[in-house]
C-alpha positions as CSV (number, residue, x, y, z in Angstrom):
1,X,-35.4,19.5,-48.6
2,X,-36.4,17.9,-45.6
3,X,-33.9,18.1,-42.5
4,X,-31.8,20.7,-44.0
5,X,-31.1,24.3,-42.7
6,X,-30.1,27.4,-44.5
7,X,-28.0,29.6,-42.7
8,X,-27.7,33.0,-44.0
9,X,-24.3,34.9,-43.5
10,X,-23.8,38.4,-43.6
11,X,-21.6,38.6,-46.5
12,X,-24.3,37.4,-48.7
13,X,-23.4,33.6,-48.8
14,X,-25.7,30.9,-47.5
15,X,-24.4,27.6,-45.8
16,X,-26.8,24.5,-45.6
17,X,-26.7,22.0,-42.7
18,X,-28.1,18.6,-43.0
19,X,-29.3,17.7,-39.7
20,X,-30.7,14.8,-37.4
21,X,-32.7,14.7,-34.1
22,X,-29.3,15.1,-32.2
23,X,-28.2,18.4,-34.2
24,X,-27.9,21.2,-31.6
25,X,-27.7,25.0,-32.6
26,X,-24.2,24.7,-31.0
27,X,-23.2,22.0,-33.4
28,X,-24.1,24.7,-36.2
29,X,-22.3,27.4,-34.5
30,X,-19.2,25.4,-34.0
31,X,-19.2,24.2,-37.7
32,X,-19.4,27.7,-38.7
33,X,-16.7,28.7,-36.7
34,X,-14.4,26.3,-38.2
35,X,-15.6,27.1,-41.9
36,X,-15.0,30.9,-41.3
37,X,-12.1,30.6,-39.1
38,X,-13.4,32.7,-36.3
39,X,-11.7,32.6,-32.8
40,X,-14.0,34.6,-30.9
41,X,-17.2,32.6,-31.1
42,X,-18.6,33.6,-27.8
43,X,-20.0,36.7,-29.4
44,X,-21.9,34.8,-32.2
45,X,-25.3,32.8,-32.4
46,X,-27.9,31.7,-34.8
47,X,-31.1,33.9,-35.0
48,X,-34.4,33.5,-36.9
49,X,-35.7,36.4,-38.6
50,X,-39.7,36.6,-38.9
51,X,-40.7,39.1,-41.5
52,X,-44.2,40.6,-41.2
53,X,-45.9,42.4,-44.1
54,X,-45.9,46.3,-43.6
55,X,-43.7,46.1,-40.6
56,X,-40.0,45.8,-39.4
57,X,-38.7,42.4,-39.0
58,X,-38.0,40.7,-35.8
59,X,-34.8,38.7,-34.9
60,X,-35.3,35.8,-32.3
61,X,-32.2,34.5,-30.5
62,X,-31.9,30.6,-30.8
63,X,-30.5,28.8,-27.6
64,X,-27.2,26.8,-28.2
65,X,-28.7,23.7,-26.6
66,X,-31.9,23.9,-28.7
67,X,-32.1,20.9,-31.1
68,X,-32.7,21.9,-34.9
69,X,-35.6,19.6,-35.2
70,X,-37.5,21.6,-32.6
71,X,-36.6,25.0,-34.4
72,X,-37.8,23.7,-37.8
73,X,-41.1,22.3,-36.3
74,X,-42.1,25.9,-34.9
75,X,-45.2,27.3,-36.5
76,X,-44.2,29.4,-39.3
77,X,-40.7,28.4,-39.3
78,X,-40.8,27.8,-43.2
79,X,-41.3,31.4,-43.6
80,X,-38.3,32.4,-41.5
81,X,-34.6,32.8,-42.4
82,X,-31.8,31.8,-39.8
83,X,-28.8,34.2,-39.7
84,X,-25.6,33.7,-38.3
85,X,-25.1,36.9,-36.5
86,X,-22.8,38.6,-33.7
87,X,-25.4,39.0,-30.9
88,X,-23.3,39.7,-28.1
89,X,-21.5,43.0,-29.1
90,X,-18.1,43.3,-27.5
91,X,-17.4,46.4,-25.1
92,X,-14.5,47.3,-27.0
93,X,-14.5,46.6,-30.7
94,X,-10.8,47.3,-31.0
95,X,-10.1,44.7,-28.7
96,X,-11.9,42.4,-31.0
97,X,-9.9,43.6,-33.7
98,X,-6.6,42.8,-32.0
99,X,-7.9,39.3,-31.1
100,X,-9.8,38.3,-33.9
101,X,-9.6,40.3,-37.3
102,X,-12.1,37.9,-39.1
103,X,-14.9,38.6,-36.3
104,X,-14.3,42.2,-36.3
105,X,-14.9,42.3,-40.1
106,X,-18.0,40.2,-39.8
107,X,-19.1,43.0,-36.9
108,X,-18.4,45.6,-39.5
109,X,-20.3,43.9,-42.5
110,X,-23.3,43.0,-40.1
111,X,-23.5,47.0,-39.0
112,X,-23.3,48.2,-42.2
113,X,-26.1,45.5,-43.4
114,X,-28.2,46.6,-40.4
115,X,-28.1,50.3,-41.3
116,X,-28.9,49.6,-45.1
117,X,-32.0,47.1,-44.0
118,X,-33.1,49.6,-41.4
119,X,-33.1,46.7,-39.1
120,X,-33.0,48.8,-35.8
121,X,-34.4,52.1,-36.7
122,X,-36.1,53.5,-39.9
123,X,-34.6,57.1,-39.5
124,X,-30.8,57.4,-40.3
125,X,-29.1,60.5,-39.3
126,X,-27.4,62.1,-42.3
127,X,-23.9,62.5,-40.4
128,X,-23.8,59.0,-39.7
129,X,-24.5,57.8,-43.2
130,X,-22.0,60.1,-44.4
131,X,-19.2,58.8,-42.0
132,X,-20.2,55.0,-42.8
133,X,-20.2,56.1,-46.7
134,X,-16.6,57.8,-46.2
135,X,-15.3,54.7,-44.1
136,X,-16.6,52.0,-46.6
137,X,-14.9,54.2,-49.7
138,X,-11.4,54.6,-47.6
139,X,-11.5,50.9,-46.9
140,X,-12.2,50.1,-50.6
141,X,-9.5,52.5,-51.4
142,X,-6.9,50.9,-49.2
143,X,-7.9,47.3,-50.0
144,X,-7.7,47.7,-53.9
145,X,-4.8,50.4,-54.2
146,X,-2.9,49.3,-57.3
147,X,-1.2,52.7,-57.9
148,X,-1.0,56.1,-56.2
149,X,-4.2,57.3,-58.3
150,X,-7.5,56.0,-57.5
151,X,-10.4,56.5,-59.8
152,X,-13.1,58.7,-58.6
153,X,-15.5,56.4,-60.6
154,X,-14.1,53.3,-58.8
155,X,-15.1,54.8,-55.4
156,X,-18.5,55.6,-56.5
């Protein structure tokens, strides 16, 4: 579709935006802020992911003032994906949790995806992987606890 930008979210959803010559990256970010109920938008931006065969993907930050028409006219832009990501990680994630639980959860999901997709390193330390897996099991158990007993099959 011409003049439509697909933005991929870390939770697996996509949002499509129709745009014209006056639509900026910031317009898309502010729309996503409203749709996702994010308070701490200063940590977020749009990024283009460029995948090269046989090598790791490359993420490029898009400037807020840039127009979508400029982005879509870049060479090879048809092969790139646009992601809504936390790119400016807070110094204190606990403070982010207190200020904006939605943004904190987005950071958590994004971090898990980055580990699974090997975005920032192909070799994951075993203890880090075990800690992440244990934390994920704990979160799933707490969120879906219907009774005192929790099925090990459910956790798996």
